[in-house]
C-alpha positions in Angstrom: 19.1 12.0 0.3 15.5 11.8 1.4 14.3 10.9 4.9 11.6 8.2 4.8 8.9 10.6 5.6 9.8 13.1 2.9 10.4 10.2 0.4 6.8 8.9 0.6 4.3 10.5 -1.7 1.2 8.9 -0.2 0.3 6.0 2.2 -3.1 4.3 1.7 -4.5 2.0 4.4 -5.3 -1.1 2.5 -6.4 -4.0 4.6 -6.7 -5.3 8.1 -5.7 -8.9 8.8 -6.6 -10.9 11.9 -3.7 -11.5 14.3 -3.6 -13.7 17.4 -1.5 -11.3 19.4 -2.7 -7.8 18.4 -6.2 -8.7 17.2 -5.6 -7.1 13.8 -2.7 -6.0 11.7 -2.8 -3.0 9.3 -1.4 -3.4 5.8 -0.7 -0.2 3.8 0.6 0.6 0.4 2.8 3.6 -0.3 4.1 5.4 -3.4 7.4 7.3 -3.4 8.1 10.7 -4.7 10.0 11.0 -8.0 13.8 10.8 -7.6 13.8 8.6 -4.4 16.6 6.1 -4.8 16.0 4.0 -1.6 14.9 0.4 -2.2 11.4 -0.7 -1.3 12.4 -2.9 1.6 14.3 -0.1 3.3 11.4 2.3 2.9 8.9 -0.3 4.3 11.1 -1.0 7.3 11.7 2.6 8.0 8.0 3.4 7.7 7.0 0.7 10.1 9.7 1.8 12.5 8.6 5.4 12.3 5.0 4.4 13.2 6.3 2.3 16.2 8.4 5.3 17.3 5.6 7.8 17.1 2.7 5.6 18.4 4.5 2.8 20.2 4.7 -0.9 19.8 1.0 -1.3 20.4 0.6 0.0 16.8 0.0 -3.3 14.9 1.6 -2.0 11.7 3.9 -4.6 10.2 3.4 -4.6 6.5 4.0 -1.6 4.2 4.1 -2.4 0.5 5.8 0.2 -1.8 4.1 0.3 -5.2 5.1 2.2 -8.4 2.0 4.2 -8.8 -1.6 4.6 -7.6 -4.7 4.2 -9.8 -6.4 7.5 -10.3 -9.3 8.9 -12.2 -8.7 11.4 -15.0 -9.5 14.1 -12.5 -6.8 12.9 -10.2 -8.8 11.1 -7.4 -7.2 8.0 -6.0 -9.3 4.9 -6.3 -9.0 3.7 -2.7 -12.2 1.7 -2.8 -11.1 -0.3 -5.8 -7.6 -0.9 -4.3 -9.3 -2.3 -1.1 -11.5 -4.6 -3.2 -8.5 -5.9 -4.9 -6.8 -6.5 -1.6 -9.9 -8.2 -0.2 -10.0 -10.4 -3.3 -13.6 -9.1 -4.0 -14.9 -8.7 -7.5 -14.7 -5.1 -8.6 -16.0 -3.1 -11.6 -13.4 -1.3 -13.7 -14.1 2.4 -13.0 -15.0 4.1 -16.3 -13.0 7.2 -15.4 -9.7 5.4 -14.5 -6.7 7.0 -16.1 -4.6 3.9 -16.7 -6.3 0.5 -16.0 -2.9 -1.4 -16.1 -2.2 0.0 -12.7 -4.8 -2.2 -11.1 -3.0 -5.3 -12.5 0.3 -3.9 -11.2 -1.2 -3.6 -7.7 -2.6 -7.1 -7.8 0.8 -8.4 -8.8 2.5 -6.5 -5.9 -0.1 -8.0 -3.4 0.6 -11.5 -4.8 4.3 -11.0 -4.5 4.0 -9.9 -0.9 1.7 -12.8 0.0 -1.3 -10.5 0.7 -3.3 -12.2 -2.0 -3.3 -15.9 -2.8 -2.9 -16.8 -6.4 -5.5 -19.0 -8.0 
């Protein structure tokens, strides 16, 4: 059984939303290591709690979205800028070196399902 920290492959800061209490809220996406059998909701809650335990309740981190995989170039670099543009609902250009373009649609769908993006 994995602990939350050892179960997470990578966390990418995604977007900052305005918040009336904290000023801003951090949204992240995370991918899990192969073989992790915890459900996404449990991982999200444990990840948020871990940050609150380490930094304190002042850490305005309330949303962690677990995704299946991250978009990478053929050389293995993660397309953080493209992910952020998707989250900000900004037009982006498909990187010519992307390994699997379908991943960007999967991320957009995950953001829609978690009410980060508005459909339309």
